[in-house]
TIVO-374831 format. One record per residue: residue number from 1; residue in one letter; x, y, z of N, C-alpha, C in turn. Coordinates in steps of 0.2 Angstrom, whole numbers, m for minus. Each point is the difference from the previous one (the first is absolute). Layout:
N
  num  residu   n_xx   n_yy   n_zz  ca_xx  ca_yy  ca_zz   c_xx   c_yy   c_zz
  NUM       A      X      Y      Z      X      Y      Z      X      Y      Z
...
//
This chain:
223
  num  residu   n_xx   n_yy   n_zz  ca_xx  ca_yy  ca_zz   c_xx   c_yy   c_zz
    1       M   m830    509    274     m3     m2      6     m6      5      1
    2       Q     m4     m3      4     m7      6      2      2      4      3
    3       R     m1      8     m2     m2      2      7     m5      2      4
    4       I     m1     m1      7     m7      0      3     m2      7      2
    5       L     m2      4     m4     m3     10      4     m8     m1      4
    6       V      1      2      6     m6      1      4     m2      9     m4
    7       A     m5      2     m2      1      5     m4     m5      3      0
    8       D     m5      8      2     m2      5      0      0      4     m4
    9       V     m7      1     m3      1      8     m5     m7      5      0
   10       E      3      4      3     m6      6     m1     m2      4     m5
   11       T     m8      1     m3      4      2     m6     m6      5     m1
   12       T      1      4     m7     m5      7     m3     m5     m1     m1
   13       G     m3    m10      0     m6      1      1     m3     m9     m2
   14       L     m4     m4     m1     m3     m6      3      0     m5    m10
   15       D      4      5     m4     m1     m2     m5     10     m2     m4
   16       C     m1     m8      0      9      2      0      0      2     m8
   17       K     m3     m1     m5      1      0     m7      3      9      0
   18       S     m4      5      5      0      8     m3      5      2      8
   19       D     m4     m3      3      4      0      9      5      2     m2
   20       E      8      3      7      3     m2      0      2     m1      9
   21       I      8     m1      2      2      0      5      2      3      4
   22       V     m1      2      4      4      8      5      2     m3      3
   23       E      0     m2      4      5     m3      6      0    m10     m2
   24       L      8     m1      3      1     m7     m1      3     m1      5
   25       S      1     m8      4      3     m5      6      0     m5     m2
   26       F      7     m4      0     m1     m8     m1      5      0      5
   27       V      0     m6      1      6     m3      3      2     m8     m3
   28       E      6      0      1      4     m5     m6      1     m3      8
   29       V     m3    m10     m1     m1     m3      7      2     m7     m3
   30       D      6     m6      4      0     m5     m5     m5     m5      4
   31       E      1     m5      1     m4     m7     m1     m4      3      9
   32       L      5      0      4     m1     m1      7     m3      9      2
   33       L      0      3     m6     m3      7      2      4      5      3
   34       N      7     m3     m1      5      5      3      0      8     m5
   35       V      1      5      3      0      7     m6      8     m2     m3
   36       V     m1      0     m7      7      0     m2     m1      8     m2
   37       S     m1      4     m4     m1      8     m2     m9      2      2
   38       K     m1      7     m2     m5      3      2      1      7     m3
   39       L     m7      4     m3      0      6     m3     m8      4      3
   40       S     m1      4      0     m3      4      1     m2      6     m2
   41       T     m4      3     m5      4      7     m4     m9      2     m1
   42       K     m2      7      0     m6      3     m4      5     m1     m8
   43       I     m4      2     m6     m2     m2     m7      0      6     m3
   44       N      3      5     m2     m6      4     m7     m2     m5     m5
   45       P    m10      1      0     m2     m4     m5     m2      3     m7
   46       Q      6      7      0     m5      5     m6     m6      0     m2
   47       R     m2     m1      7     m7      2     m4     m6      2      8
   48       K     m5      1     m2     m3      4      6     m2     m8      5
   49       I     m2      4     10     m3     m7      0     m8      3      2
   50       C     m4     m7      1     m8      0     m1      4      3      8
   51       P     m9      6      1      0      2      8     m2     m6      1
   52       A     m3     m8     m1     m4     m5      3      8     m3      1
   53       A      6     m1     m3      4     m5      3      4      4      5
   54       S     m1      8     m1      4      2      6     m2      1      6
   55       A     m6     m2      3     m7     m1      3      3     m7      3
   56       V      4     m5     m4      1     m7      7      6      0     m1
   57       H      7      2     m5      6      2      5      4      6      3
   58       G     m6      6     m3      4      7      4      4      2     m6
   59       I      4     m3     m5      4      6     m4     m3      2     m6
   60       I      3      7      2     m2      4     m6      3      1     m6
   61       D     m2      5     m5      6      2     m7      5      2      5
   62       S      3      5      4      2      3      4      6     m4      1
   63       D     m5     m5      3      7     m3      4      4     m4     m7
   64       V      0     m1     m5      1     m4     m3      3      4     m5
   65       A      0      9     m2      4      3     m4      7     m3     m1
   66       E      2      1      5      8     m2      0      4     m6      2
   67       A     m4     m6     m1      3     m7     m2     m2     m2     m4
   68       P      6     m4      0      2     m5     m6     m4     m3     m5
   69       S      2      0     m4     m5     m7     m5      1     m6      2
   70       L     m6     m3     m1      2     m7     m1      5     m4     m3
   71       T      3      4     m5      4     m1     m3      8     m3      4
   72       G     m1      8      0      9      4      6     m1     m4      6
   73       V     m6     m4      3      2     m4      6      2     m8     m2
   74       L     m1     m2     m6      0     m8      0      9     m1     m4
   75       H      0      6     m2      7     m1     m6      4      1      3
   76       P      2      2      7      6     m5      5     m1     m8      2
   77       Y     m4     m1     m1     m2     m6      0      4     m7     m5
   78       G      0      3     m8      2     m4     m4     m6     m2     m2
   79       E      3      0     m8     m7     m8     m3     m2     m7      4
   80       D      7     m3      1     m2     m3      5     m5     m3      4
   81       Y     m1      8      5     m1     m3      6     m8     m2     m1
   82       F     m5      3     m3     m7     m2      1     m2     m5     m6
   83       E      7     m3     m4      0     m4     m8     m6     m8      4
   84       D     m2     m2      6     m1     m6      2     m3      2      8
   85       V     m5      4      0     m4      1      6     m5     m3      3
   86       F      0     m3      7     m6     m5      5      0      7      2
   87       L     m7      2     m2     m5      4      5     m4      0      6
   88       I      2      2      7     m5      0      3     m4      5      2
   89       A     m5      2      1     m4      8      3     m8     m4      3
   90       H     m2      3      2     m8      0     m1     m5      5     m1
   91       N     m4     m3     m1     m4      0    m10      6     m1     m4
   92       A      3     m2     m3      5     m4     m3     m1      2     m7
   93       R     m8      2     m4     m3     m3     m3      3     10     m3
   94       F     m3      3      3      1     10      2      8      1     m2
   95       D      2     m2      3      9      1      0      2     m5     m9
   96       Q     m2     m3      2      4     m5     m4     m2      3     m7
   97       G     m5      3     m2     m3      4     m7      4      6      1
   98       F      2      5      2      6      6      1      8     m4     m1
   99       L      2     m4      5      6     m4      0      0     m2     m7
  100       N     m1     m2     m5     m1     m5     m6      5      7     m4
  101       K     m3      4      3      4      6     m7      7      0      2
  102       C      4     m1      6      6     m1      0      4     m6      2
  103       W     m6     m6      4      4     m3     m1     m2     m5     m2
  104       N      5     m7     m1     m3     m6     m4     m1     m5      6
  105       I     m8      2      1     m3     m4      6     m1     m8      0
  106       Q      5     m4     m1     m3     m8      1      0     m4      4
  107       G     m2      3      6     m6     m6      5     m4      6      2
  108       V     m5     m1      6     m4      6      4     m2     m3      4
  109       F      1      2      8     m3     m5      6     m5      9      2
  110       C     m5     m2      1     m6      4      4     m1     m1      4
  111       T      2      3      8     m3      0      5     m7      1      4
  112       L     m5      4     m5     m3      2      3     m6     m8     m2
  113       R      1     m5     m5     m1     m4     m2      1     m5      5
  114       A      5     m2      2      5     m4      8     m5      1      3
  115       A      1      7      2     m3      1      6     m7      2      2
  116       K     m4     m3     m8    m10      0      4      1     m7     m1
  117       K      7     m5      0     m3     m7      3      4     m2      3
  118       M      6      4      4      1      0      5     m2      0      5
  119       Y     m2      8      3     m3      4      4     m9      0     m2
  120       P     m6     m3     m2     m6     m1     m2     m3      3      7
  121       G     m1      3      7     m1      1      3      2      9      2
  122       A      5      2     m5      1      7     m1     m5      6     m2
  123       P     m1      4      3     m4      5      3     m1     m1    m12
  124       N      5      3     m3      1      2     m7      7     m3     m1
  125       H      2      1     m6     10     m2     m2      2      5     m4
  126       K     m4      5      4      6      7     m4      6     m2      6
  127       L      6      4     m6      5     m3      3      3      5      9
  128       Q     m4      5      0      1      3      6     m4     m1      5
  129       T     m7     m5     m1     m3     m4      8      4     m4      0
  130       L      2     m2     m6      4     m9      4      6      0      3
  131       R      3      9     m2      6      2      7     m2      1      5
  132       Y     m7      1      2     m1      3      6     m5     m7      3
  133       Y     m2     m3     m5     m4    m11      2      5      0      4
  134       L      7     m2     m5      4     m7      2      6      3      6
  135       E      0      8      1      3      5      3      9     m3     m4
  136       L      0      5     m1      7     m4     m7      4      4      4
  137       D      8     m3     m2      3      6      3      3      7     m6
  138       V     m3      5     m1     m2      4     m3      2      7      6
  139       D      6      3     m4      3      8      4     m8      2     m4
  140       R     m3      2      9     m8      5      0      3      7     m4
  141       E      5      2     m1      2      6     m8      1     m3     m5
  142       A     m2     m4     m4     m1     m3     m6     m5      0      0
  143       A     m2      7     m7     m4      4      0     m8     m7     m4
  144       A     m5      0      1     m5     m6     m3      0      6     m6
  145       H     m2     m5     m5     m1      1     m8      7      8     m4
  146       S      4     m1      3      8      0     m5      2     m6      1
  147       A      5      1     m7      2     m8     m2      7      0      3
  148       E      1      3      4      3     m4      6      1     m2      5
  149       G     m7      2      2     m3     m3      7     m4     m7     m1
  150       D     m2      0     m7     m6     m6     m2      6     m5     m1
  151       V      5      1     m6      7     m4      1      2     m4      8
  152       L      2      4      5      1     m1      4     m8     m7      5
  153       A     m4      3      0     m8     m4      3      3     m5     m6
  154       L      1      2     m4     m2     m7     m6      3     m4      4
  155       L      8      0     m2      5     m5      3     m1     m2      7
  156       A     m2      4      5      0     m5      7     m9     m5      1
  157       L     m4      4     m4     m4     m3     m6      1     m9      0
  158       L      6      1     m5      1     m7     m6      6     m3      7
  159       K      3      2      5      5     m5      3     m6     m2      6
  160       R     m8      3      2     m3     m3      5     m5     m9     m3
  161       M      0      5     m7     m3     m6     m3      2     m6      1
  162       L     10     m2     m6      3     m3      3      0     m5      6
  163       I      0      5      7      1     m4      6     m5     m3      3
  164       D     m9      3     m4     m4     m2      2     m2     m8     m3
  165       S      3      2     m8     m3     m7     m4      8     m6      2
  166       Q      3      3      5      6     m3      0      5     m6     m6
  167       Q      2      7     m6      1     m1     m6      5      1     m3
  168       D      4      1     m3      4      4     m6     m1      2     m5
  169       L      1      8     m1     m1      3     m4     m3     m3     m7
  170       S      2     m5     m2     m1     m5     m9     m5     m3      2
  171       T     m1     m5      6     m2     m3      1     m9      5      3
  172       F      1      5      3     m6      4      1     m5      2     m4
  173       V      2      2     m6      1      3     m7     m2     m6     m3
  174       D     m2     m5     m1      0     m7     m5     m5     m1      6
  175       L     m3      0      6     m7     m2      2     m3      6     m2
  176       M     m1      6     m1     m3      3      2     m3      1     m8
  177       S      4     m3     m7     m3      2     m5     m6     m4     m2
  178       E     m2     m5      6     m5     m6     m1     m5      7      0
  179       P     m8     m1     m4     m4      4      3     m5      0      7
  180       I     m2      9      0     m3      1      6     m8     m1     m2
  181       L      0     m5      2     m9     m3     m3     m7      6      7
  182       F     m1      3     m4     m5      7      6     m8     m4     m4
  183       D     m5      0      8     m6     m2      1     m6      5     m4
  184       V      3      5      5     m5      6     m4      3      5     m3
  185       M     m2      2     m5     m2      8     m4      6      6      4
  186       P      8     m2     m3      2      9      5      0      7     m2
  187       F     m3      0     m5     m4      6     m2     m5      0     m3
  188       G     m4      8     m1     m4      1     m6     m7     m1      4
  189       K     m4      2     m5     m6      0     m2     m1     m7      7
  190       Y      1     m7     m1     m1     m4      3      5     m3      7
  191       K      3      8      0      4     m2      7     m2     m3      6
  192       G      5     m8      2     m5     m3      6     m2     m6      0
  193       C     m5      3     m8     m4     m8     m3      6     m8      1
  194       A     m5     m4      1      4     m8     m4      1      2     m6
  195       L      7     m3     m2      2     m1     m8     m9     m4     m2
  196       K      2     m6      3     m3     m6     m5     m7      5      0
  197       S     m5      5      2     m5      2      0     m1      6     m3
  198       L      6      3     m6      0      3     m4     m3     m4     m5
  199       P     m4      9     m2     m3     m4     m9      6      0     m4
  200       R     m3     m5     m4      5     m5     m4      4      7     m7
  201       T     m8      6     m2      4      4     m4      6      5      4
  202       Y     m1      0      6      6      4      3      6     m1      0
  203       T      0     m8      2      6     m3      1      2     m2     m7
  204       T     m3     m1     m6      3      1     m5      4      5     m2
  205       W     m4      8      2      2      5     m3      6      3      4
  206       L      0     m1      5      8     m3      5      6     m3     m2
  207       L     m2     m6     m3      5     m5     m4      1      4     m7
  208       N      0      4     m3      2      3     m6      2      7      2
  209       L      1      2      5      3      7      5      8     m3     m3
  210       P      5      5     m2      6     m1     m2      4      1      7
  211       D     m2      2      3      5      3      6     m5     m2      6
  212       L     m3     m5      0     m1     m7      5      4     m2      4
  213       D     m2      3      5      7     m3      6     m2     m9     m2
  214       E      6     m3      3      1     m9     m1     m2     m2      1
  215       D     m1      1      8     m2     m4      6     m8      1     m2
  216       L     m4      4     m2     m5      3      1     m4     m6     m6
  217       K      6      2     m5     m4     m7     m6      3     m6      2
  218       A      4     m4      3      0     m7      2     m5     m1      5
  219       S     m1      7      5     m8     m2      3     m5     m2     m2
  220       I     m2      3     m7     m5      0     m3     m1     m7     m8
  221       L      6     m2      2      0     m6     m4      2     m6      1
  222       N     m2      3      4      2     m8      8     m6     m2      3
  223       L     m7      6     m2     m6      0      4     m5     m9     m5
//
């Protein structure tokens, strides 16, 4: 049976190929979002933490010097626990890039993407902004940009989205899989410009990018 894990990682940097996890937090939930088990721990990445990464999550090398390795943290769960994972994360592409190293992820749901569709009037769709914009029921002591604090906020956001959509988890995931179509360019030198007004050379260049956002790609192809 597929295991549903709501997860967040803090890392030594942004490159999932060369950087490593320094903090991991996840909760296993059932289809009703009842918590089955949870873990939150610092991890020794066995490499230096980039200062820019420390500026975001506040973790420095001395904080993880005596922490267990990632293998040591996951070993007690056994070989089968992470064999068939459905990952739920905010900006899931980032977390998945790191967790692919140790979990067999067979399905992914991104709450960032869903929030853009559900709450278009939010100031932005960062997790902590949504936490206060939606007045989510999260412990005020839960630190922003810590893996544990982000997972608590993420689970509260997910519960709120199911309430607002009046859907169960499975149906909601299916509904959110449909492309989110943009009218304007969301970033770059043409940010705020109507997609239909963009130079063809620019849209062609975008479509050839290997990591282009799937919703932006669908929006351009829909012109």
